[in-house]
N, CA, C and O atoms as a GROMACS GRO file, in nm:
protein
  284
    1MET      N    1   0.085  -0.116   0.000
    1MET     CA    2   0.000   0.000   0.000
    1MET      C    3   0.091   0.124   0.000
    1MET      O    4   0.159   0.153   0.098
    2ALA      N    5   0.089   0.192  -0.108
    2ALA     CA    6   0.173   0.310  -0.123
    2ALA      C    7   0.089   0.435  -0.100
    2ALA      O    8  -0.019   0.451  -0.157
    3THR      N    9   0.141   0.520  -0.017
    3THR     CA   10   0.073   0.648   0.004
    3THR      C   11   0.160   0.758  -0.054
    3THR      O   12   0.282   0.757  -0.038
    4THR      N   13   0.096   0.849  -0.119
    4THR     CA   14   0.170   0.962  -0.175
    4THR      C   15   0.158   1.079  -0.080
    4THR      O   16   0.048   1.115  -0.036
    5LEU      N   17   0.268   1.135  -0.050
    5LEU     CA   18   0.269   1.252   0.036
    5LEU      C   19   0.264   1.376  -0.050
    5LEU      O   20   0.354   1.402  -0.129
    6GLU      N   21   0.159   1.450  -0.034
    6GLU     CA   22   0.146   1.575  -0.108
    6GLU      C   23   0.221   1.683  -0.031
    6GLU      O   24   0.212   1.691   0.091
    7PRO      N   25   0.294   1.767  -0.104
    7PRO     CA   26   0.365   1.874  -0.033
    7PRO      C   27   0.266   1.969   0.032
    7PRO      O   28   0.166   2.009  -0.028
    8GLU      N   29   0.297   2.003   0.155
    8GLU     CA   30   0.210   2.094   0.228
    8GLU      C   31   0.223   2.234   0.171
    8GLU      O   32   0.334   2.285   0.156
    9SER      N   33   0.111   2.294   0.138
    9SER     CA   34   0.117   2.429   0.082
    9SER      C   35   0.154   2.527   0.193
    9SER      O   36   0.105   2.517   0.305
   10PRO      N   37   0.242   2.622   0.161
   10PRO     CA   38   0.285   2.717   0.263
   10PRO      C   39   0.170   2.807   0.305
   10PRO      O   40   0.084   2.844   0.225
   11ARG      N   41   0.169   2.840   0.432
   11ARG     CA   42   0.065   2.928   0.483
   11ARG      C   43   0.090   3.070   0.435
   11ARG      O   44   0.204   3.112   0.415
   12LYS      N   45  -0.018   3.143   0.418
   12LYS     CA   46  -0.008   3.284   0.380
   12LYS      C   47   0.035   3.365   0.502
   12LYS      O   48   0.000   3.333   0.615
   13ALA      N   49   0.110   3.467   0.476
   13ALA     CA   50   0.156   3.554   0.584
   13ALA      C   51   0.043   3.647   0.627
   13ALA      O   52  -0.042   3.686   0.547
   14THR      N   53   0.044   3.682   0.754
   14THR     CA   54  -0.054   3.776   0.806
   14THR      C   55  -0.012   3.918   0.767
   14THR      O   56   0.105   3.940   0.734
   15PRO      N   57  -0.105   4.012   0.770
   15PRO     CA   58  -0.067   4.150   0.738
   15PRO      C   59   0.043   4.205   0.829
   15PRO      O   60   0.125   4.285   0.784
   16LEU      N   61   0.046   4.164   0.954
   16LEU     CA   62   0.151   4.209   1.045
   16LEU      C   63   0.287   4.154   1.001
   16LEU      O   64   0.387   4.226   1.008
   17GLN      N   65   0.292   4.029   0.958
   17GLN     CA   66   0.417   3.971   0.910
   17GLN      C   67   0.465   4.041   0.783
   17GLN      O   68   0.585   4.062   0.765
   18VAL      N   69   0.371   4.076   0.696
   18VAL     CA   70   0.407   4.147   0.572
   18VAL      C   71   0.463   4.284   0.606
   18VAL      O   72   0.566   4.325   0.551
   19ALA      N   73   0.396   4.356   0.696
   19ALA     CA   74   0.443   4.489   0.735
   19ALA      C   75   0.581   4.481   0.800
   19ALA      O   76   0.667   4.565   0.773
   20LYS      N   77   0.602   4.382   0.883
   20LYS     CA   78   0.732   4.364   0.948
   20LYS      C   79   0.841   4.338   0.845
   20LYS      O   80   0.951   4.393   0.855
   21ALA      N   81   0.813   4.255   0.747
   21ALA     CA   82   0.912   4.223   0.643
   21ALA      C   83   0.944   4.345   0.558
   21ALA      O   84   1.060   4.370   0.527
   22VAL      N   85   0.842   4.422   0.522
   22VAL     CA   86   0.864   4.540   0.437
   22VAL      C   87   0.938   4.649   0.514
   22VAL      O   88   1.029   4.711   0.460
   23LEU      N   89   0.900   4.673   0.637
   23LEU     CA   90   0.966   4.778   0.715
   23LEU      C   91   1.111   4.741   0.745
   23LEU      O   92   1.198   4.828   0.744
   24SER      N   93   1.137   4.615   0.772
   24SER     CA   94   1.276   4.576   0.794
   24SER      C   95   1.357   4.585   0.666
   24SER      O   96   1.478   4.610   0.671
   25ALA      N   97   1.293   4.566   0.552
   25ALA     CA   98   1.362   4.584   0.424
   25ALA      C   99   1.392   4.732   0.399
   25ALA      O  100   1.496   4.765   0.344
   26PHE      N  101   1.300   4.821   0.440
   26PHE     CA  102   1.324   4.964   0.427
   26PHE      C  103   1.447   5.005   0.509
   26PHE      O  104   1.530   5.083   0.463
   27ILE      N  105   1.456   4.952   0.629
   27ILE     CA  106   1.567   4.986   0.718
   27ILE      C  107   1.695   4.916   0.675
   27ILE      O  108   1.805   4.969   0.691
   28GLY      N  109   1.681   4.796   0.622
   28GLY     CA  110   1.796   4.721   0.576
   28GLY      C  111   1.848   4.618   0.674
   28GLY      O  112   1.961   4.572   0.663
   29ILE      N  113   1.764   4.582   0.770
   29ILE     CA  114   1.805   4.480   0.865
   29ILE      C  115   1.713   4.359   0.848
   29ILE      O  116   1.591   4.372   0.852
   30ARG      N  117   1.772   4.244   0.830
   30ARG     CA  118   1.694   4.123   0.814
   30ARG      C  119   1.783   4.003   0.839
   30ARG      O  120   1.894   3.998   0.787
   31ARG      N  121   1.738   3.910   0.916
   31ARG     CA  122   1.814   3.787   0.939
   31ARG      C  123   1.789   3.690   0.825
   31ARG      O  124   1.683   3.692   0.762
   32ARG      N  125   1.886   3.607   0.800
   32ARG     CA  126   1.876   3.512   0.688
   32ARG      C  127   1.758   3.416   0.708
   32ARG      O  128   1.685   3.387   0.613
   33ALA      N  129   1.739   3.367   0.829
   33ALA     CA  130   1.630   3.273   0.855
   33ALA      C  131   1.494   3.340   0.832
   33ALA      O  132   1.403   3.278   0.778
   34ALA      N  133   1.482   3.465   0.875
   34ALA     CA  134   1.357   3.537   0.855
   34ALA      C  135   1.333   3.563   0.707
   34ALA      O  136   1.220   3.555   0.659
   35HIS      N  137   1.439   3.594   0.635
   35HIS     CA  138   1.426   3.617   0.491
   35HIS      C  139   1.381   3.489   0.420
   35HIS      O  140   1.294   3.494   0.333
   36GLU      N  141   1.440   3.378   0.455
   36GLU     CA  142   1.404   3.252   0.392
   36GLU      C  143   1.260   3.213   0.426
   36GLU      O  144   1.188   3.158   0.341
   37HIS      N  145   1.217   3.240   0.549
   37HIS     CA  146   1.078   3.212   0.587
   37HIS      C  147   0.983   3.301   0.508
   37HIS      O  148   0.878   3.255   0.462
   38ASP      N  149   1.018   3.429   0.493
   38ASP     CA  150   0.934   3.521   0.418
   38ASP      C  151   0.925   3.484   0.271
   38ASP      O  152   0.822   3.503   0.208
   39ALA      N  153   1.033   3.430   0.216
   39ALA     CA  154   1.032   3.392   0.076
   39ALA      C  155   0.930   3.283   0.049
   39ALA      O  156   0.879   3.272  -0.063
   40VAL      N  157   0.900   3.203   0.150
   40VAL     CA  158   0.803   3.095   0.133
   40VAL      C  159   0.661   3.144   0.160
   40VAL      O  160   0.568   3.101   0.092
   41THR      N  161   0.642   3.231   0.257
   41THR     CA  162   0.507   3.268   0.300
   41THR      C  163   0.452   3.394   0.233
   41THR      O  164   0.330   3.408   0.220
   42LEU      N  165   0.538   3.485   0.191
   42LEU     CA  166   0.489   3.610   0.132
   42LEU      C  167   0.466   3.594  -0.017
   42LEU      O  168   0.543   3.529  -0.088
   43SER      N  169   0.357   3.653  -0.063
   43SER     CA  170   0.333   3.655  -0.208
   43SER      C  171   0.382   3.789  -0.262
   43SER      O  172   0.384   3.889  -0.190
   44PRO      N  173   0.420   3.793  -0.389
   44PRO     CA  174   0.468   3.920  -0.446
   44PRO      C  175   0.365   4.032  -0.438
   44PRO      O  176   0.401   4.148  -0.420
   45VAL      N  177   0.238   3.998  -0.453
   45VAL     CA  178   0.134   4.101  -0.446
   45VAL      C  179   0.130   4.164  -0.308
   45VAL      O  180   0.117   4.285  -0.295
   46GLN      N  181   0.142   4.081  -0.203
   46GLN     CA  182   0.142   4.134  -0.067
   46GLN      C  183   0.258   4.230  -0.045
   46GLN      O  184   0.241   4.336   0.015
   47VAL      N  185   0.374   4.193  -0.093
   47VAL     CA  186   0.494   4.274  -0.074
   47VAL      C  187   0.482   4.406  -0.151
   47VAL      O  188   0.518   4.511  -0.098
   48ILE      N  189   0.433   4.401  -0.273
   48ILE     CA  190   0.420   4.522  -0.355
   48ILE      C  191   0.321   4.619  -0.292
   48ILE      O  192   0.349   4.738  -0.281
   49VAL      N  193   0.206   4.568  -0.251
   49VAL     CA  194   0.104   4.656  -0.191
   49VAL      C  195   0.156   4.717  -0.061
   49VAL      O  196   0.141   4.837  -0.038
   50ALA      N  197   0.217   4.635   0.023
   50ALA     CA  198   0.270   4.687   0.150
   50ALA      C  199   0.384   4.786   0.125
   50ALA      O  200   0.395   4.885   0.198
   51GLY      N  201   0.466   4.762   0.025
   51GLY     CA  202   0.575   4.854  -0.007
   51GLY      C  203   0.525   4.989  -0.056
   51GLY      O  204   0.578   5.093  -0.018
   52VAL      N  205   0.424   4.986  -0.140
   52VAL     CA  206   0.366   5.112  -0.191
   52VAL      C  207   0.302   5.190  -0.077
   52VAL      O  208   0.318   5.312  -0.068
   53ILE      N  209   0.231   5.121   0.010
   53ILE     CA  210   0.168   5.189   0.125
   53ILE      C  211   0.274   5.248   0.218
   53ILE      O  212   0.262   5.362   0.263
   54ALA      N  213   0.378   5.171   0.247
   54ALA     CA  214   0.485   5.220   0.335
   54ALA      C  215   0.558   5.338   0.273
   54ALA      O  216   0.593   5.433   0.343
   55ALA      N  217   0.583   5.334   0.143
   55ALA     CA  218   0.650   5.445   0.075
   55ALA      C  219   0.563   5.570   0.077
   55ALA      O  220   0.613   5.680   0.098
   56ALA      N  221   0.433   5.553   0.056
   56ALA     CA  222   0.342   5.667   0.060
   56ALA      C  223   0.338   5.730   0.199
   56ALA      O  224   0.338   5.853   0.212
   57ILE      N  225   0.334   5.647   0.301
   57ILE     CA  226   0.335   5.699   0.438
   57ILE      C  227   0.465   5.772   0.468
   57ILE      O  228   0.464   5.878   0.531
   58LEU      N  229   0.577   5.718   0.423
   58LEU     CA  230   0.706   5.783   0.444
   58LEU      C  231   0.712   5.919   0.375
   58LEU      O  232   0.754   6.017   0.436
   59VAL      N  233   0.670   5.926   0.250
   59VAL     CA  234   0.674   6.051   0.175
   59VAL      C  235   0.580   6.154   0.238
   59VAL      O  236   0.618   6.270   0.255
   60LEU      N  237   0.459   6.112   0.273
   60LEU     CA  238   0.364   6.206   0.333
   60LEU      C  239   0.413   6.258   0.468
   60LEU      O  240   0.395   6.375   0.500
   61SER      N  241   0.474   6.170   0.547
   61SER     CA  242   0.524   6.217   0.676
   61SER      C  243   0.641   6.312   0.659
   61SER      O  244   0.654   6.407   0.737
   62LEU      N  245   0.727   6.290   0.560
   62LEU     CA  246   0.836   6.384   0.535
   62LEU      C  247   0.784   6.519   0.487
   62LEU      O  248   0.835   6.623   0.528
   63VAL      N  249   0.684   6.518   0.400
   63VAL     CA  250   0.625   6.643   0.352
   63VAL      C  251   0.563   6.719   0.470
   63VAL      O  252   0.581   6.841   0.481
   64MET      N  253   0.492   6.649   0.556
   64MET     CA  254   0.431   6.715   0.672
   64MET      C  255   0.537   6.770   0.766
   64MET      O  256   0.520   6.878   0.822
   65LEU      N  257   0.647   6.697   0.785
   65LEU     CA  258   0.754   6.743   0.871
   65LEU      C  259   0.819   6.869   0.814
   65LEU      O  260   0.845   6.964   0.889
   66VAL      N  261   0.844   6.872   0.685
   66VAL     CA  262   0.906   6.990   0.622
   66VAL      C  263   0.813   7.109   0.631
   66VAL      O  264   0.858   7.220   0.659
   67ARG      N  265   0.684   7.088   0.607
   67ARG     CA  266   0.588   7.198   0.616
   67ARG      C  267   0.580   7.252   0.758
   67ARG      O  268   0.567   7.373   0.778
   68THR      N  269   0.588   7.164   0.856
   68THR     CA  270   0.583   7.209   0.995
   68THR      C  271   0.708   7.290   1.032
   68THR      O  272   0.699   7.392   1.100
   69ILE      N  273   0.820   7.243   0.986
   69ILE     CA  274   0.946   7.313   1.018
   69ILE      C  275   0.954   7.447   0.947
   69ILE      O  276   1.000   7.545   1.006
   70THR      N  277   0.911   7.455   0.822
   70THR     CA  278   0.923   7.580   0.746
   70THR      C  279   0.815   7.680   0.776
   70THR      O  280   0.827   7.795   0.733
   71SER      N  281   0.711   7.642   0.846
   71SER     CA  282   0.605   7.740   0.874
   71SER      C  283   0.630   7.818   1.001
   71SER      O  284   0.549   7.904   1.038
   0.00000   0.00000   0.00000
């Protein structure tokens, strides 16, 4: 009796895990084990959306900071 083992599909990352991965990439700090885990659980769409949102928040906060300082 032969049983075939189907590969377990990787779990999807939670929004908090995606945000953590993107923010650590912005800063430039990431452990190899965490990177390898993220490569399996994160989808490219999740990373792109989170990156665009994080970049927009960064730009808007810098614009607000400059306006506050110059006023």
